[in-house]
C-alpha positions in Angstrom: -31.4 -25.4 8.1 -33.6 -22.8 6.3 -36.0 -20.9 8.6 -39.0 -18.7 7.9 -36.9 -15.6 8.4 -34.5 -16.8 5.6 -37.4 -17.0 3.2 -38.9 -13.6 3.7 -36.2 -11.7 1.7 -36.9 -14.0 -1.3 -40.7 -13.7 -1.5 -41.1 -10.3 -3.1 -38.2 -10.7 -5.6 -39.4 -14.2 -6.6 -43.0 -13.0 -7.2 -41.9 -10.0 -9.2 -39.7 -12.2 -11.4 -42.2 -15.0 -11.6 -45.3 -13.0 -12.6 -44.1 -11.8 -16.0 -42.6 -15.2 -16.8 -45.9 -16.8 -15.8 -47.7 -14.5 -18.3 -45.3 -15.1 -21.1 -45.2 -18.9 -20.5 -49.0 -18.9 -20.6 -48.6 -17.4 -24.0 -47.5 -20.7 -25.4 -50.4 -22.5 -23.8 -53.0 -20.0 -24.8 -52.2 -20.6 -28.4 -53.4 -24.2 -27.9 -56.2 -23.1 -25.6 -57.5 -20.7 -28.3 -57.2 -23.5 -30.9 -59.2 -25.9 -28.8 -61.9 -23.4 -27.7 -62.6 -22.3 -31.3 -62.1 -25.6 -33.1 -64.3 -27.3 -30.5 -67.2 -25.4 -32.0 -66.7 -27.4 -35.2 -67.4 -30.7 -33.4 -65.6 -33.5 -31.6 -63.7 -34.9 -34.6 -61.9 -31.5 -35.4 -61.3 -31.2 -31.6 -59.7 -34.7 -31.5 -57.7 -33.8 -34.6 -56.4 -30.6 -32.9 -55.5 -32.8 -29.9 -53.5 -35.1 -32.0 -51.8 -32.2 -33.8 -51.0 -30.4 -30.6 -49.7 -33.5 -28.9 -47.3 -34.3 -31.7 -46.0 -30.7 -32.4 -45.8 -29.9 -28.7 -43.1 -32.5 -28.1 -40.9 -30.6 -30.7 -41.9 -27.3 -29.2 -41.0 -28.3 -25.7 -37.7 -29.9 -26.8 -36.8 -26.5 -28.4 -37.9 -24.4 -25.4 -36.0 -26.7 -23.0 -32.8 -26.3 -25.1 -33.2 -22.5 -25.1 -33.6 -22.5 -21.3 -30.0 -23.7 -21.0 -28.9 -20.1 -21.4 -30.8 -18.8 -18.3 -28.6 -20.3 -15.6 -25.4 -19.4 -17.5 -26.5 -15.8 -18.1 -27.7 -15.5 -14.5 -24.4 -16.9 -13.2 -22.4 -14.6 -15.5 -24.5 -11.6 -14.4 -23.8 -12.6 -10.7 -20.1 -12.4 -11.5 -20.6 -9.1 -13.5 -18.7 -10.8 -16.5 -19.9 -8.6 -19.4 -17.7 -10.2 -22.1 -19.1 -13.6 -21.3 -22.6 -12.3 -21.4 -22.0 -10.9 -24.9 -20.7 -14.3 -26.1 -23.8 -15.9 -24.5 -26.1 -13.5 -26.3 -24.6 -14.3 -29.8 -24.4 -18.0 -29.2 -27.9 -18.3 -27.8 -29.4 -16.6 -30.8 -27.5 -18.8 -33.2 -28.1 -22.0 -31.4 -31.9 -21.4 -31.1 -32.2 -20.3 -34.7 -30.5 -23.4 -36.0 -32.6 -25.6 -33.6 -35.7 -23.9 -35.0 -34.8 -24.9 -38.5 -34.2 -28.5 -37.4 -37.5 -28.7 -35.5 -39.5 -27.1 -38.3 -38.0 -29.8 -40.6 -38.8 -32.6 -38.3 -42.4 -31.4 -37.9 -42.9 -31.9 -41.7 -42.2 -35.6 -41.1 -44.7 -36.1 -38.3 -47.8 -36.6 -40.5 -46.0 -39.6 -42.1 -46.1 -41.4 -38.7 -49.7 -40.5 -37.6 -51.4 -43.3 -39.7 -49.2 -45.9 -38.1 -50.3 -45.0 -34.5 -53.8 -46.5 -34.6 -55.6 -43.1 -34.9 -59.0 -42.8 -36.6 -58.6 -42.1 -40.3 -60.9 -39.0 -40.2 -58.8 -37.6 -37.3 -55.5 -38.2 -39.2 -56.9 -36.5 -42.4 -57.7 -33.3 -40.5 -54.5 -33.3 -38.4 -52.0 -33.8 -41.2 -52.2 -30.3 -42.9 -52.6 -28.6 -39.4 -49.3 -30.2 -38.2 -47.4 -29.2 -41.4 -48.4 -25.5 -41.0 -48.0 -25.4 -37.2 -44.5 -27.0 -37.4 -43.3 -24.0 -39.5 -44.1 -21.7 -36.6 -41.4 -23.5 -34.5 -38.7 -21.5 -36.4 -39.9 -18.0 -35.4 -40.7 -19.3 -31.9 -37.1 -20.5 -31.4 -35.8 -17.1 -32.6 -38.0 -15.5 -30.0 -36.7 -17.9 -27.3 -33.1 -17.2 -28.2 -33.5 -13.5 -27.4 -36.0 -14.0 -24.6 -34.0 -16.4 -22.5 -31.0 -14.1 -22.6 -33.1 -11.2 -21.3 -34.8 -13.3 -18.7 -31.4 -14.6 -17.4 -30.6 -10.9 -16.6 -33.9 -10.7 -14.7 -35.7 -8.8 -17.5 -38.9 -10.7 -17.6 -41.6 -8.1 -18.3 -40.8 -7.5 -21.9 -41.5 -11.1 -23.0 -44.7 -11.0 -21.0 -46.0 -8.0 -22.9 -45.0 -9.4 -26.2 -46.7 -12.7 -25.4 -49.9 -10.9 -24.4 -49.8 -8.9 -27.7 -49.1 -12.0 -29.8 -52.0 -13.9 -28.1 -54.4 -11.1 -28.8 -53.3 -11.2 -32.5 -53.6 -15.0 -32.5 -57.2 -14.9 -31.1 -58.3 -12.3 -33.7 -56.7 -14.3 -36.6 -58.2 -17.6 -35.4 -61.6 -16.0 -35.3 -61.1 -14.6 -38.8 -59.5 -17.7 -40.4 -61.5 -20.5 -38.8 -64.9 -19.1 -39.5 -64.2 -16.9 -42.5 -64.9 -13.6 -40.6 -63.9 -10.1 -41.7 -63.6 -11.0 -45.3 -61.0 -13.8 -44.7 -61.2 -17.2 -46.3 -62.9 -19.9 -44.2 -60.1 -22.4 -43.4 -61.7 -24.4 -40.6 -59.3 -25.9 -38.1 -56.4 -25.2 -40.5 -57.0 -21.5 -39.9 -55.8 -21.8 -36.3 -52.4 -23.1 -37.5 -51.9 -20.2 -39.8 -52.9 -17.8 -37.1 -50.4 -19.3 -34.7 -47.6 -19.1 -37.4 -48.3 -15.4 -38.0 -48.5 -14.6 -34.3 -45.2 -16.3 -33.6 -43.4 -14.4 -36.4 -44.6 -11.2 -34.8 -43.3 -12.4 -31.4 -39.8 -13.1 -32.9 -39.6 -9.8 -34.7 -40.6 -7.7 -31.6 -38.4 -9.6 -29.1 -35.3 -9.3 -31.4 -36.1 -5.7 -31.8 -36.1 -5.1 -28.0 -32.8 -6.9 -27.3 -31.1 -5.2 -30.3 -32.3 -1.7 -29.6 -33.1 -1.3 -25.9 -30.9 1.3 -24.1 -30.6 -0.8 -21.0 -29.0 -3.7 -23.0 -26.6 -1.5 -24.9 -23.6 -2.4 -22.7 -24.0 -6.1 -23.5 -24.4 -5.3 -27.3 -21.3 -3.1 -27.2 -19.3 -6.0 -25.7 -20.2 -8.2 -28.7 -17.1 -8.5 -31.0 -19.0 -10.1 -33.9 -22.5 -11.3 -34.5 -21.3 -13.7 -37.2 -18.5 -15.5 -35.4 -19.8 -17.9 -32.8 -17.8 -18.8 -29.7 -17.7 -22.6 -30.0 -16.9 -23.3 -26.4 -19.8 -21.1 -25.3 -22.1 -22.7 -27.9 -21.0 -26.2 -26.7 -21.7 -25.2 -23.1 -25.1 -23.9 -23.9 -26.0 -27.1 -25.7 -24.7 -29.3 -22.9 -26.8 -27.4 -20.3 -29.8 -26.9 -22.5 -30.0 -30.4 -24.2 -30.7 -32.3 -21.0 -33.3 -29.7 -20.1 -35.0 -30.2 -23.5 -34.8 -33.9 -23.3 -36.3 -34.0 -19.7 -39.1 -31.7 -20.8 -39.7 -33.8 -23.9 -39.9 -37.0 -21.8 -42.6 -35.4 -19.7 -44.6 -33.8 -22.4 -44.0 -36.8 -24.6 -45.7 -39.0 -22.0 -48.7 -36.8 -22.1 -48.6 -36.7 -25.9 -48.4 -40.5 -26.1 -51.4 -40.7 -23.6 -53.3 -38.6 -26.2 -52.6 -41.4 -28.8 -53.6 -44.0 -26.2 -56.9 -42.2 -25.8 -57.4 -42.5 -29.6 -57.4 -46.3 -29.1 -60.4 -45.8 -26.8 -62.2 -43.7 -29.4 -62.8 -40.1 -30.6 -64.9 -39.3 -27.5 -62.2 -40.2 -25.1 -59.6 -38.4 -27.2 -61.7 -35.2 -27.3 -62.3 -35.4 -23.5 -58.5 -35.8 -23.0 -57.8 -32.7 -25.1 -60.2 -30.6 -23.0 -58.7 -31.8 -19.7 -55.1 -31.6 -20.7 -55.6 -28.1 -22.1 -57.1 -26.9 -18.8 -54.3 -28.6 -16.8 -51.6 -27.1 -19.0 -52.7 -23.6 -18.0 -51.9 -24.1 -14.3 -48.7 -26.1 -15.2 -47.3 -23.1 -17.1 -48.1 -20.8 -14.2 -46.0 -23.1 -12.0 -43.4 -23.1 -14.7 -43.1 -19.4 -14.4 -42.2 -19.7 -10.7 -39.8 -22.4 -11.7 -38.1 -20.0 -14.2 -37.8 -17.4 -11.4 -36.1 -20.1 -9.2 -33.6 -20.8 -12.0 -32.7 -17.1 -12.3 -32.4 -16.4 -8.6 -30.6 -19.7 -7.7 -28.3 -19.2 -10.6 -27.4 -15.6 -9.7 -26.7 -16.6 -6.0 -24.7 -19.5 -7.2 -22.7 -17.3 -9.5 -22.0 -14.9 -6.6 -20.9 -17.9 -4.4 -23.8 -17.6 -1.9 -25.2 -21.1 -1.4 -27.4 -20.3 1.6 -29.2 -17.7 -0.3 -29.5 -20.0 -3.3 -31.1 -22.6 -1.1 -33.4 -20.0 0.4 -34.5 -18.9 -3.1 -35.3 -22.4 -4.1 -37.2 -23.3 -1.0 -39.3 -20.0 -1.3 -40.2 -21.1 -4.9 -41.3 -24.5 -3.5 -43.6 -22.9 -1.0 -45.1 -20.5 -3.5 -45.8 -23.4 -5.9 -47.3 -25.5 -3.2 -49.7 -22.7 -2.2 -50.7 -21.9 -5.8 -51.1 -25.4 -7.2 -53.0 -26.5 -4.1 -55.5 -23.7 -4.7 -55.7 -24.6 -8.4 -56.5 -28.2 -7.5 -59.4 -27.2 -5.3 -60.7 -24.8 -8.0 -60.6 -27.6 -10.6 -62.6 -29.9 -8.3 -65.3 -27.3 -7.9 -65.5 -26.3 -11.6 -64.9 -29.7 -13.3 -68.5 -30.1 -14.4 -68.9 -26.8 -16.2 -65.4 -26.1 -17.6 -65.8 -28.6 -20.4 -68.8 -26.7 -21.8 -66.4 -23.9 -22.7 -65.0 -26.2 -25.3 -67.8 -28.5 -26.5 -71.4 -29.3 -25.9 -71.3 -33.1 -26.6 -72.6 -34.7 -23.3 -70.4 -37.8 -23.6 -67.3 -35.7 -24.0 -68.3 -33.4 -21.2 -68.9 -36.3 -18.8 -65.5 -37.9 -19.5 -63.7 -34.6 -19.4 -65.1 -33.9 -15.9 -63.8 -37.2 -14.6 -60.3 -36.5 -16.0 -60.3 -33.0 -14.5 -60.9 -34.5 -11.1 -57.7 -36.6 -11.5 -55.9 -33.4 -12.9 -56.9 -31.7 -9.7 -55.2 -34.4 -7.7 -51.9 -34.1 -9.5 -51.7 -30.3 -9.4 -49.4 -30.3 -6.4 -47.1 -33.0 -7.8 -47.0 -31.3 -11.2 -46.1 -28.0 -9.6 -43.5 -29.3 -7.2 -41.7 -31.3 -9.9 -41.4 -28.4 -12.3 -40.2 -26.0 -9.6 -37.7 -28.7 -8.5 -36.4 -28.8 -12.1 -36.1 -25.0 -12.2 -34.2 -24.8 -8.9 -31.8 -27.6 -10.0 -31.2 -25.8 -13.3 -30.0 -22.8 -11.4 -27.3 -25.1 -10.0 -26.6 -26.4 -13.6 -27.8 -29.8 -12.4 -29.6 -31.0 -15.5 -28.5 -34.6 -16.3 -29.8 -36.6 -13.4 -33.3 -35.0 -13.6 -33.5 -36.1 -17.2 -32.8 -39.7 -16.2 -35.4 -39.4 -13.4 -38.0 -38.1 -15.9 -37.3 -40.9 -18.4 -37.7 -43.7 -15.8 -40.7 -42.1 -14.0 -42.8 -41.3 -17.1 -41.8 -44.0 -19.6 -40.9 -47.0 -17.3 -43.6 -46.4 -14.7 -46.4 -43.9 -15.7 -47.2 -45.0 -19.2 -47.0 -48.8 -18.6 -49.1 -48.5 -15.5 -51.6 -46.3 -17.4 -51.8 -49.0 -20.1 -52.4 -51.7 -17.6 -55.1 -49.7 -15.7 -56.7 -48.4 -18.9 -56.8 -51.4 -21.1 -56.0 -54.6 -19.1 -58.1 -53.6 -16.0 -60.6 -51.7 -18.3 -60.5 -48.4 -16.3 -60.4 -46.6 -19.6 -59.3 -43.0 -19.8 -59.2 -42.5 -15.9 -56.7 -45.4 -15.8 -54.3 -43.7 -18.2 -54.4 -40.5 -16.2 -53.9 -42.3 -12.9 -50.6 -43.7 -14.3 -49.6 -40.1 -15.2 -50.4 -39.0 -11.7 -48.0 -41.5 -10.2 -45.2 -40.5 -12.6 -45.5 -36.9 -11.6 -45.5 -37.7 -7.9 -42.3 -39.8 -8.2 -40.5 -37.0 -10.1 -41.6 -34.4 -7.5 -40.3 -36.4 -4.5 -37.0 -37.4 -6.1 -36.2 -33.8 -7.2 -37.1 -32.3 -3.9 -34.7 -34.7 -2.1 -32.0 -33.9 -4.7 -32.3 -30.2 -4.3 -32.0 -30.5 -0.5 -28.9 -32.6 -0.9 -27.2 -30.4 -3.5 -27.7 -27.2 -1.5 -26.8 -28.7 1.9 -23.9 -26.8 3.5 -20.6 -28.3 2.7 -21.9 -30.7 0.0 -19.7 -31.3 -1.8 -17.0 -29.4 0.0 -15.0 -27.7 -2.8 -13.0 -24.5 -2.6 -15.4 -22.0 -3.9 -16.4 -20.1 -0.7 -19.4 -17.8 -0.6 -20.8 -16.7 2.7 -19.4 -18.1 5.9 -19.7 -21.9 5.8 -21.1 -21.9 2.3 -19.7 -23.8 -0.6 -20.9 -24.0 -4.2 -21.1 -27.3 -6.1 -19.0 -27.5 -9.3 -21.0 -28.0 -12.4 -21.1 -31.6 -13.6 
């Protein structure tokens, strides 16, 4: 049984790892936050259009990010074993896999506008969203190149570099959005489409700088020197990266896809509800990405202890991440309750949109804890390379429970937008409880008893 004294050694290392990851994870969300804040000044129809565009392209983005995260537990475990040749193979394979995935996702994004008119959205919203989606989808290629280099570095515990690059890219994105949307500083006035071009250019900058760091940093020279060829991919390693990363991507896509589909359901209620949803989901996504940073730290530390054969420490690292997330997300929930009536004014002044957004933010405050615990549970289980079962749990919880319940509450019982969000709250809570129970079982001493001894009485689970 884990006691308080077992958690203390993990607090400082977890926070030091998590903080830079939180900042770099927030970088992805701040792109959408910037778009929503600035485009909201153009009115509720452009804001709703950005919401539709973000919801459709974010599913592809999250699918790619999830796939890229498959390298983190493998790199962490190899680092725990001090296996430098395998780390070199992981570096090359991670870059190739993510680059190829970026090409695929950018191509799929060009097809999304063909589907939008079939989903019951307002014609004026679809007209504005279509070109925005096409440009934003192109940014998925440089983003995946960035992820390929970033996740390798983070698997080694080098998290600050991606943080600083994300901060820089977001500063550039804000400046370019201000210039392109409103035609400032001699730039063409592109309206909401300007935000998509700004994001594309900012993500190209992120990819170039992250690749430059990994390929030139002195502290990473031993790993580069162990690379036998940058052009020959180790197929077994590539296959392993895909089989660990693909379930992570699918699980994350199921979750984000549920929220994206809820954005489309909001469109069935009207432009006002859709704009309010975009405000509330943008605010909630900021706190989610902060919890996701703690989750990434859990993946790294659990994976390193697992690779070193120290199950008790792996369990302690995961439990510490759980407690940190509970404290943080509980605080954020209280903060949202206190500020829900004025936060929407940062995005838009329409009184109807503001009123609905305030109601949705109250529900968002309630699911802060569930949202945080489910994402840190996923991170801790990834450190154990346990990725398949969580994907099934997410599929059933979100698509078999949350969305159908949200539809019944929202449209059959006429609760409207709050009904849809109540369904999402239940889905998050189910996933959080199931994953907590699974992590406790998977890290229980002697479960399953296989011959990979770590500390006295500790045994490590074989990867599925």
